[in-house]
PAVEX-744142 format. One record per atom (N, C-alpha, C, O): chain; residue number from 0; z, x, y. Coordinates in Angstrom, 2 decimals, decimal comma. Each point is the difference from the previous one (the first is absolute). Example, Ala and Ser with C-alpha at 12.3 -4.5 7.8 and 13.67 -1.06 7.14 Angstrom:
// residues 2
REC:kette:nr:c3:c1:c2
REC:A:0:7,80:13,19:-5,69
REC:A:0:0,00:-0,89:1,19
REC:A:0:0,00:0,90:1,20
REC:A:0:0,66:1,04:-0,02
REC:A:1:-1,38:-1,39:1,07
REC:A:1:0,06:0,82:1,19
REC:A:1:0,73:-0,77:1,09
REC:A:1:0,17:0,51:1,11
// end
This chain:
// residues 128
REC:kette:nr:c3:c1:c2
REC:A:0:-143,70:-29,02:-3,71
REC:A:0:1,10:0,11:-0,87
REC:A:0:1,01:-1,11:0,22
REC:A:0:0,36:-0,34:1,13
REC:A:1:0,04:-0,16:-2,16
REC:A:1:0,96:-1,14:0,12
REC:A:1:1,44:0,49:-0,21
REC:A:1:0,28:0,98:-0,69
REC:A:2:0,57:-1,72:1,32
REC:A:2:1,44:0,32:-0,09
REC:A:2:0,47:-0,53:-1,40
REC:A:2:-0,51:-1,01:-0,48
REC:A:3:1,58:1,79:-0,19
REC:A:3:0,62:-0,43:-1,14
REC:A:3:0,85:-1,29:0,30
REC:A:3:0,42:-0,15:1,14
REC:A:4:-0,19:-0,69:-2,03
REC:A:4:0,94:-1,13:0,23
REC:A:4:1,50:0,54:0,33
REC:A:4:0,65:0,68:-0,78
REC:A:5:-0,24:-1,07:1,98
REC:A:5:1,40:0,48:0,34
REC:A:5:1,11:-0,62:-0,76
REC:A:5:1,15:0,45:0,10
REC:A:6:-1,45:-1,48:-0,87
REC:A:6:0,98:-0,64:-0,83
REC:A:6:0,02:0,60:-1,41
REC:A:6:1,09:0,31:-0,49
REC:A:7:-2,17:-0,16:-0,15
REC:A:7:0,02:0,64:-1,40
REC:A:7:-0,72:1,31:-0,12
REC:A:7:-0,02:0,60:-1,07
REC:A:8:-0,54:-0,15:2,11
REC:A:8:-0,68:1,39:0,12
REC:A:8:-1,44:0,03:-0,87
REC:A:8:-0,61:1,05:-0,22
REC:A:9:0,21:-2,25:-0,20
REC:A:9:-1,31:-0,11:-0,70
REC:A:9:-1,12:0,38:0,94
REC:A:9:0,01:-0,23:1,21
REC:A:10:-1,04:0,85:-1,91
REC:A:10:-1,20:0,35:0,73
REC:A:10:-1,02:-1,19:-0,01
REC:A:10:-0,99:0,03:0,73
REC:A:11:1,23:-1,05:-1,55
REC:A:11:-0,91:-1,12:-0,22
REC:A:11:0,08:-0,96:1,28
REC:A:11:0,61:-1,06:-0,09
REC:A:12:-1,14:1,39:1,10
REC:A:12:0,14:-0,75:1,26
REC:A:12:-1,42:-0,37:0,56
REC:A:12:-0,95:0,79:0,01
REC:A:13:0,89:-2,06:0,45
REC:A:13:-1,22:-0,42:0,56
REC:A:13:0,21:-0,44:1,36
REC:A:13:1,10:-0,46:0,32
REC:A:14:-2,15:0,57:0,59
REC:A:14:0,00:-0,45:1,32
REC:A:14:0,10:-1,61:0,04
REC:A:14:-0,58:-0,72:-0,81
REC:A:15:1,36:0,27:1,82
REC:A:15:0,31:-1,41:0,11
REC:A:15:-0,26:-0,51:1,43
REC:A:15:0,63:-0,93:0,49
REC:A:16:-1,60:1,60:0,14
REC:A:16:-0,27:-0,52:1,40
REC:A:16:0,90:0,81:1,08
REC:A:16:0,50:1,10:-0,23
REC:A:17:-0,38:-1,82:1,43
REC:A:17:0,77:0,55:0,99
REC:A:17:1,15:-0,90:0,33
REC:A:17:0,04:-1,16:-0,40
REC:A:18:0,89:1,73:1,16
REC:A:18:1,12:-0,73:0,48
REC:A:18:-0,63:-1,09:0,91
REC:A:18:-1,06:0,15:0,60
REC:A:19:1,82:-1,24:-0,57
REC:A:19:-0,50:-1,27:0,80
REC:A:19:-0,02:0,37:1,53
REC:A:19:-1,01:-0,21:0,68
REC:A:20:2,09:0,76:-0,18
REC:A:20:0,14:0,14:1,47
REC:A:20:-0,38:1,46:0,46
REC:A:20:-0,42:0,22:1,13
REC:A:21:0,58:0,69:-2,04
REC:A:21:-0,33:1,37:0,32
REC:A:21:-1,23:0,53:-0,82
REC:A:21:0,17:0,59:-1,07
REC:A:22:-1,29:-0,79:1,55
REC:A:22:-1,14:0,32:-0,87
REC:A:22:-0,09:1,34:-0,39
REC:A:22:-0,64:0,21:-1,03
REC:A:23:1,14:0,74:1,62
REC:A:23:-0,12:1,51:-0,37
REC:A:23:0,85:0,29:-1,32
REC:A:23:-0,20:0,99:-0,70
REC:A:24:1,11:-1,90:0,47
REC:A:24:0,92:0,19:-1,27
REC:A:24:-0,68:-0,60:-1,20
REC:A:24:-0,29:-1,19:-0,09
REC:A:25:0,06:2,10:-0,83
REC:A:25:-0,62:-0,44:-1,29
REC:A:25:1,01:-0,60:-0,88
REC:A:25:1,14:0,44:0,07
REC:A:26:-1,44:-1,47:-0,94
REC:A:26:0,76:-0,69:-1,02
REC:A:26:-0,44:0,57:-1,31
REC:A:26:-1,15:0,42:-0,13
REC:A:27:2,05:-0,40:-0,85
REC:A:27:-0,25:0,34:-1,34
REC:A:27:0,64:-0,94:-1,02
REC:A:27:0,84:-0,83:0,36
REC:A:28:-1,23:0,94:-1,59
REC:A:28:0,55:-0,70:-1,02
REC:A:28:0,03:0,87:-1,22
REC:A:28:-1,02:0,55:-0,42
REC:A:29:2,30:-0,44:-0,21
REC:A:29:0,15:0,74:-1,24
REC:A:29:-0,43:-0,68:-1,09
REC:A:29:0,44:-1,14:-0,15
REC:A:30:-1,25:1,63:-0,72
REC:A:30:-0,48:-0,59:-1,25
REC:A:30:1,15:-0,04:-1,17
REC:A:30:0,04:-0,81:-0,93
REC:A:31:0,79:1,75:1,17
REC:A:31:1,12:0,17:-1,06
REC:A:31:1,10:-1,05:0,14
REC:A:31:0,37:-0,75:-0,90
REC:A:32:0,16:0,79:2,23
REC:A:32:1,25:-0,82:0,16
REC:A:32:-0,35:-1,31:0,81
REC:A:32:0,84:-0,87:0,18
REC:A:33:-2,14:0,78:0,30
REC:A:33:-0,63:-1,21:0,71
REC:A:33:0,80:-0,22:1,18
REC:A:33:0,26:-1,17:0,29
REC:A:34:0,23:2,21:0,51
REC:A:34:0,58:-0,11:1,26
REC:A:34:-0,86:0,49:1,17
REC:A:34:-0,73:0,99:-0,09
REC:A:35:0,83:-1,68:1,12
REC:A:35:-0,84:0,34:1,16
REC:A:35:0,74:1,03:0,85
REC:A:35:1,23:0,03:-0,02
REC:A:36:-1,95:0,83:0,76
REC:A:36:0,54:0,81:0,93
REC:A:36:-1,00:0,50:0,99
REC:A:36:-1,21:-0,06:-0,22
REC:A:37:1,71:0,53:1,28
REC:A:37:-0,93:0,66:1,00
REC:A:37:0,29:1,36:0,31
REC:A:37:0,80:0,59:-0,73
REC:A:38:-1,41:0,10:1,83
REC:A:38:0,15:1,41:0,20
REC:A:38:1,39:0,30:0,45
REC:A:38:0,37:1,17:-0,08
REC:A:39:0,48:-2,15:0,58
REC:A:39:1,35:0,29:0,63
REC:A:39:1,09:-0,44:-1,09
REC:A:39:1,18:0,17:0,29
REC:A:40:-1,47:-0,64:-1,36
REC:A:40:0,98:-0,51:-0,85
REC:A:40:0,97:1,16:-0,47
REC:A:40:-0,41:1,12:-0,31
REC:A:41:1,61:-1,46:0,31
REC:A:41:1,13:0,93:-0,39
REC:A:41:0,10:1,19:1,02
REC:A:41:0,48:1,08:-0,34
REC:A:42:-0,93:-1,33:1,55
REC:A:42:0,25:1,16:1,20
REC:A:42:0,86:-0,67:0,98
REC:A:42:0,27:-1,19:-0,15
REC:A:43:0,17:1,86:1,13
REC:A:43:0,93:-0,47:0,88
REC:A:43:-0,79:-1,09:0,99
REC:A:43:0,63:-0,73:0,75
REC:A:44:-1,90:0,72:-0,84
REC:A:44:-0,81:-0,88:0,81
REC:A:44:-0,29:-1,42:-0,65
REC:A:44:-0,47:-0,92:0,66
REC:A:45:0,78:0,82:-1,95
REC:A:45:-0,25:-1,21:-0,70
REC:A:45:0,88:-1,16:0,26
REC:A:45:1,20:0,16:0,25
REC:A:46:-1,75:-1,36:-0,30
REC:A:46:0,63:-1,13:0,23
REC:A:46:0,33:-0,45:1,54
REC:A:46:0,89:-0,80:0,32
REC:A:47:-1,73:1,42:0,52
REC:A:47:0,21:-0,20:1,46
REC:A:47:-1,38:-0,43:0,52
REC:A:47:-1,04:0,40:-0,52
REC:A:48:1,08:-1,26:1,57
REC:A:48:-1,25:-0,56:0,50
REC:A:48:-0,80:0,91:0,97
REC:A:48:-1,17:-0,22:0,29
REC:A:49:1,88:1,25:0,20
REC:A:49:-0,65:0,89:0,97
REC:A:49:-0,88:0,94:-0,60
REC:A:49:0,39:0,66:-0,97
REC:A:50:-1,62:-0,51:1,47
REC:A:50:-0,97:0,88:-0,56
REC:A:50:0,52:1,56:0,03
REC:A:50:0,84:0,39:0,81
REC:A:51:-1,39:0,37:-1,71
REC:A:51:0,34:1,47:0,01
REC:A:51:-0,27:0,65:1,35
REC:A:51:0,80:0,84:0,41
REC:A:52:-1,76:-1,15:0,25
REC:A:52:-0,20:0,55:1,34
REC:A:52:1,22:-0,14:0,86
REC:A:52:0,40:0,96:0,66
REC:A:53:0,23:-2,17:-0,64
REC:A:53:1,14:-0,20:0,71
REC:A:53:1,21:0,82:-0,37
REC:A:53:0,78:0,43:0,85
REC:A:54:-0,62:-0,20:-2,17
REC:A:54:1,15:0,62:-0,54
REC:A:54:-0,16:1,53:0,48
REC:A:54:1,00:0,62:0,39
REC:A:55:-2,26:-0,04:-0,41
REC:A:55:-0,26:1,35:0,37
REC:A:55:0,27:0,24:1,41
REC:A:55:0,58:1,01:0,39
REC:A:56:-1,03:-2,02:0,44
REC:A:56:0,30:0,09:1,47
REC:A:56:1,53:-0,10:0,17
REC:A:56:0,54:0,77:0,80
REC:A:57:0,14:-1,57:-1,43
REC:A:57:1,45:-0,20:0,14
REC:A:57:0,63:1,29:-0,28
REC:A:57:0,95:0,35:0,70
REC:A:58:-1,41:0,45:-1,71
REC:A:58:0,65:1,30:-0,35
REC:A:58:-0,38:1,01:1,02
REC:A:58:0,80:0,88:0,31
REC:A:59:-1,93:-0,94:0,21
REC:A:59:-0,39:0,74:1,16
REC:A:59:0,95:-0,01:1,18
REC:A:59:0,53:1,00:0,49
REC:A:60:-0,36:-2,28:-0,08
REC:A:60:0,86:-0,37:1,16
REC:A:60:1,41:0,36:-0,27
REC:A:60:0,73:0,34:0,93
REC:A:61:-0,29:-0,38:-2,15
REC:A:61:1,40:0,30:-0,42
REC:A:61:0,06:1,60:0,26
REC:A:61:1,01:0,46:0,53
REC:A:62:-1,99:0,30:-0,86
REC:A:62:-0,03:1,46:0,28
REC:A:62:-0,04:0,28:1,44
REC:A:62:0,37:1,10:0,39
REC:A:63:-0,77:-1,95:0,42
REC:A:63:0,06:0,20:1,51
REC:A:63:1,34:-0,44:0,56
REC:A:63:0,23:0,05:1,21
REC:A:64:0,69:-0,49:-2,11
REC:A:64:1,39:-0,64:0,46
REC:A:64:-0,22:-1,07:0,80
REC:A:64:0,69:-0,05:1,02
REC:A:65:-1,50:-0,86:-1,22
REC:A:65:-0,09:-1,20:0,64
REC:A:65:1,05:-0,95:-0,59
REC:A:65:0,30:0,02:-1,19
REC:A:66:0,25:-0,88:2,13
REC:A:66:0,96:-1,11:-0,63
REC:A:66:-0,79:-0,92:-0,74
REC:A:66:-1,23:0,00:0,08
REC:A:67:1,97:-0,92:-0,91
REC:A:67:-0,65:-1,02:-0,63
REC:A:67:-0,65:-0,97:0,92
REC:A:67:-1,08:-0,45:-0,35
REC:A:68:1,60:0,07:1,47
REC:A:68:-0,47:-0,88:0,99
REC:A:68:-1,38:0,59:0,60
REC:A:68:-0,98:-0,72:0,20
REC:A:69:1,01:1,98:0,05
REC:A:69:-1,25:0,67:0,50
REC:A:69:-1,10:-0,03:-1,05
REC:A:69:-1,16:-0,23:0,35
REC:A:70:1,47:0,45:-1,60
REC:A:70:-0,95:0,07:-1,10
REC:A:70:-0,57:-1,52:-0,21
REC:A:70:-1,19:-0,24:-0,19
REC:A:71:2,18:-0,68:0,24
REC:A:71:-0,48:-1,40:0,01
REC:A:71:-1,08:-0,41:1,12
REC:A:71:-0,96:-0,74:-0,23
REC:A:72:1,22:1,28:1,40
REC:A:72:-0,88:-0,27:1,20
REC:A:72:-1,29:0,75:-0,21
REC:A:72:-1,07:-0,49:0,37
REC:A:73:1,13:1,71:-0,97
REC:A:73:-1,28:0,75:-0,12
REC:A:73:-0,82:-0,58:-1,06
REC:A:73:-1,23:0,03:0,13
REC:A:74:1,79:-0,59:-1,23
REC:A:74:-0,70:-0,48:-1,16
REC:A:74:-0,26:-1,45:0,14
REC:A:74:-0,74:-0,53:-0,82
REC:A:75:1,29:-0,22:1,83
REC:A:75:-0,13:-1,33:0,27
REC:A:75:0,41:-0,82:-1,29
REC:A:75:-0,75:-0,85:-0,47
REC:A:76:1,94:1,13:-0,06
REC:A:76:0,65:-0,74:-1,10
REC:A:76:1,40:-0,25:0,31
REC:A:76:0,56:0,55:0,95
REC:A:77:0,05:-1,40:-1,74
REC:A:77:1,40:-0,40:0,15
REC:A:77:0,89:1,06:-0,12
REC:A:77:-0,16:0,89:-0,84
REC:A:78:1,15:-0,92:1,69
REC:A:78:1,11:1,10:0,08
REC:A:78:0,77:0,05:-1,30
REC:A:78:0,47:1,06:-0,42
REC:A:79:-0,32:-2,34:-0,30
REC:A:79:0,75:-0,08:-1,27
REC:A:79:-0,83:0,61:-1,09
REC:A:79:0,58:0,63:-0,89
REC:A:80:-1,88:-0,75:0,90
REC:A:80:-0,91:0,71:-0,93
REC:A:80:0,05:1,49:0,15
REC:A:80:0,05:0,74:-0,99
REC:A:81:-0,05:-0,28:2,26
REC:A:81:0,08:1,48:0,21
REC:A:81:1,49:0,51:-0,45
REC:A:81:0,13:1,14:-0,45
REC:A:82:0,86:-1,93:0,57
REC:A:82:1,39:0,55:-0,35
REC:A:82:-0,10:0,10:-1,70
REC:A:82:0,49:0,98:-0,55
REC:A:83:-1,05:-1,87:-0,13
REC:A:83:-0,21:0,17:-1,45
REC:A:83:-0,81:0,96:-0,35
REC:A:83:0,33:0,68:-0,98
REC:A:84:-1,55:-0,39:1,66
REC:A:84:-0,90:1,01:-0,27
REC:A:84:0,69:1,47:0,08
REC:A:84:-0,11:0,90:-0,83
REC:A:85:0,86:-0,88:2,08
REC:A:85:0,60:1,35:0,33
REC:A:85:1,05:0,31:-0,98
REC:A:85:0,10:1,14:-0,44
REC:A:86:0,72:-2,10:0,07
REC:A:86:1,09:0,08:-0,85
REC:A:86:-0,46:0,61:-1,45
REC:A:86:0,50:0,95:-0,59
REC:A:87:-1,53:-1,72:0,21
REC:A:87:-0,48:0,29:-1,28
REC:A:87:-0,68:1,47:0,03
REC:A:87:0,23:0,78:-0,93
REC:A:88:-0,95:-0,45:1,88
REC:A:88:-0,49:1,35:0,03
REC:A:88:1,05:1,14:0,03
REC:A:88:-0,11:1,04:-0,64
REC:A:89:1,14:-1,37:1,45
REC:A:89:1,12:1,09:0,09
REC:A:89:0,63:0,10:-1,36
REC:A:89:0,22:1,12:-0,47
REC:A:90:0,10:-2,29:-0,25
REC:A:90:0,63:0,12:-1,20
REC:A:90:-0,85:0,68:-1,08
REC:A:90:0,52:0,71:-0,85
REC:A:91:-1,82:-0,94:0,90
REC:A:91:-0,91:0,66:-0,91
REC:A:91:0,00:1,49:0,23
REC:A:91:0,12:0,79:-0,93
REC:A:92:-0,25:-0,43:2,21
REC:A:92:-0,05:1,37:0,26
REC:A:92:1,25:0,73:-0,38
REC:A:92:-0,05:1,10:-0,54
REC:A:93:1,23:-1,74:0,83
REC:A:93:1,24:0,57:-0,35
REC:A:93:0,18:0,05:-1,52
REC:A:93:0,64:0,94:-0,47
REC:A:94:-1,15:-1,88:-0,33
REC:A:94:0,19:-0,02:-1,36
REC:A:94:-0,80:1,11:-0,62
REC:A:94:0,34:0,41:-1,11
REC:A:95:-1,36:0,08:1,71
REC:A:95:-0,89:1,17:-0,54
REC:A:95:0,37:1,30:0,50
REC:A:95:-0,66:0,98:-0,33
REC:A:96:1,73:-0,87:1,14
REC:A:96:0,53:1,37:0,41
REC:A:96:0,65:0,76:-1,14
REC:A:96:0,77:-0,66:-0,69
REC:A:97:-0,92:1,81:0,40
REC:A:97:0,71:0,64:-1,02
REC:A:97:1,41:0,26:0,47
REC:A:97:0,29:0,12:1,20
REC:A:98:0,65:-0,02:-2,26
REC:A:98:1,40:0,19:0,37
REC:A:98:0,18:1,53:0,17
REC:A:98:-0,35:0,81:-0,85
REC:A:99:0,96:-0,49:2,08
REC:A:99:0,14:1,39:0,34
REC:A:99:0,98:0,75:-0,98
REC:A:99:1,06:-0,53:-0,31
REC:A:100:-1,39:1,66:-0,15
REC:A:100:0,86:0,71:-0,99
REC:A:100:0,24:1,39:0,69
REC:A:100:-0,94:0,73:0,33
REC:A:101:2,26:-0,41:-0,15
REC:A:101:0,30:1,31:0,48
REC:A:101:0,12:0,97:-1,10
REC:A:101:0,37:-0,34:-1,13
REC:A:102:-0,71:1,62:1,47
REC:A:102:0,05:1,01:-1,14
REC:A:102:0,13:1,44:0,79
REC:A:102:-0,45:0,20:1,12
REC:A:103:1,14:0,74:-1,90
REC:A:103:0,34:1,19:0,63
REC:A:103:1,17:-0,09:0,90
REC:A:103:0,86:-0,86:-0,19
REC:A:104:-0,82:1,72:1,16
REC:A:104:1,08:0,04:1,03
REC:A:104:-0,23:-1,15:1,09
REC:A:104:-1,05:-0,11:0,63
REC:A:105:2,02:-0,64:-0,48
REC:A:105:-0,10:-0,98:1,06
REC:A:105:1,15:0,27:1,01
REC:A:105:1,16:0,10:-0,39
REC:A:106:-1,50:0,00:1,64
REC:A:106:0,90:0,25:1,07
REC:A:106:0,15:-1,23:0,84
REC:A:106:-0,92:-0,81:0,15
REC:A:107:2,13:0,69:0,42
REC:A:107:0,28:-1,05:0,95
REC:A:107:0,79:0,55:1,14
REC:A:107:0,83:0,88:-0,21
REC:A:108:-1,09:-1,41:1,52
REC:A:108:0,84:0,39:1,15
REC:A:108:1,35:-0,75:-0,10
REC:A:108:0,24:-0,92:-0,77
REC:A:109:0,61:1,47:1,68
REC:A:109:1,37:-0,62:0,17
REC:A:109:-0,08:-1,25:0,57
REC:A:109:-0,83:-0,18:0,88
REC:A:110:1,67:-0,83:-1,30
REC:A:110:0,01:-1,28:0,52
REC:A:110:1,40:-0,45:0,21
REC:A:110:0,76:0,02:-0,96
REC:A:111:-0,35:-0,42:2,12
REC:A:111:1,37:-0,48:0,26
REC:A:111:-0,02:-1,53:0,06
REC:A:111:-0,56:-0,54:0,95
REC:A:112:1,15:-0,18:-1,90
REC:A:112:-0,12:-1,35:-0,05
REC:A:112:1,49:-0,62:0,19
REC:A:112:0,97:0,38:-0,65
REC:A:113:-0,96:-1,25:1,51
REC:A:113:1,28:-0,80:0,15
REC:A:113:-0,17:-1,44:-0,30
REC:A:113:-0,71:-0,67:0,75
REC:A:114:1,24:0,16:-1,71
REC:A:114:-0,17:-1,41:-0,41
REC:A:114:1,31:-0,71:-0,22
REC:A:114:0,93:0,64:-0,49
REC:A:115:-0,79:-1,82:0,80
REC:A:115:1,24:-0,74:-0,32
REC:A:115:1,04:0,19:1,05
REC:A:115:1,06:-0,57:-0,22
REC:A:116:-1,16:1,25:1,31
REC:A:116:1,05:0,22:1,01
REC:A:116:-0,31:-0,63:1,30
REC:A:116:0,61:0,36:1,01
REC:A:117:-1,52:-1,30:-0,96
REC:A:117:-0,43:-0,50:1,18
REC:A:117:1,11:-0,57:0,79
REC:A:117:0,76:-0,79:-0,54
REC:A:118:-0,59:1,14:1,84
REC:A:118:1,11:-0,55:0,82
REC:A:118:1,33:0,67:-0,27
REC:A:118:0,97:-0,37:0,66
REC:A:119:-0,84:1,37:-1,63
REC:A:119:1,22:0,57:-0,26
REC:A:119:-0,24:1,52:0,04
REC:A:119:-0,14:0,64:-1,05
REC:A:120:0,10:-0,02:2,35
REC:A:120:-0,34:1,45:0,04
REC:A:120:1,12:0,90:-0,50
REC:A:120:-0,22:1,19:-0,24
REC:A:121:1,35:-1,72:0,10
REC:A:121:1,21:0,74:-0,53
REC:A:121:-0,17:0,38:-1,50
REC:A:121:0,48:1,05:-0,45
REC:A:122:-1,15:-1,91:-0,29
REC:A:122:-0,26:0,19:-1,40
REC:A:122:-1,05:1,05:-0,18
REC:A:122:-0,08:0,59:-1,08
REC:A:123:-0,70:-0,34:2,02
REC:A:123:-1,06:1,05:-0,16
REC:A:123:0,43:1,51:0,28
REC:A:123:-0,58:0,99:-0,44
REC:A:124:1,65:-0,98:1,22
REC:A:124:0,51:1,37:0,34
REC:A:124:0,29:0,79:-1,22
REC:A:124:0,37:-0,60:-1,01
REC:A:125:-0,51:1,94:1,01
REC:A:125:0,21:0,89:-1,09
REC:A:125:1,47:0,13:-0,24
REC:A:125:0,85:0,05:0,90
REC:A:126:-0,63:-0,01:-2,10
REC:A:126:1,44:0,28:-0,49
REC:A:126:0,38:1,41:-0,03
REC:A:126:-0,84:0,82:-0,38
REC:A:127:2,10:-0,40:0,77
REC:A:127:0,37:1,29:0,10
REC:A:127:0,10:0,71:-1,43
REC:A:127:0,32:1,19:-0,08
// end
């Protein structure tokens, strides 16, 4: 089964070999809009030189709460690349989270907040 074109959604797609550096990634060409694409086009993984295996391992290490430096050491890649990857993964995960909606009875505990009186305890004293 072939993927529809991510640009025009046409089903008229033909295989166009494999990615030059990542043999497992298939390339396709749309017969309708004549644009090329691969398995990762228009995903959070597109446009990056790291293989999908590295992205998945990076996500796994993020789940273990490893620092970017530790992830870079484990994957044997540049720490700047890891920083870009983890930032992009976090942003993508956050963008997909549903907005929480409250309904029904909502309860809250008491909260005592003092703000704006730092260094001036007289201003915080209760008025008679």
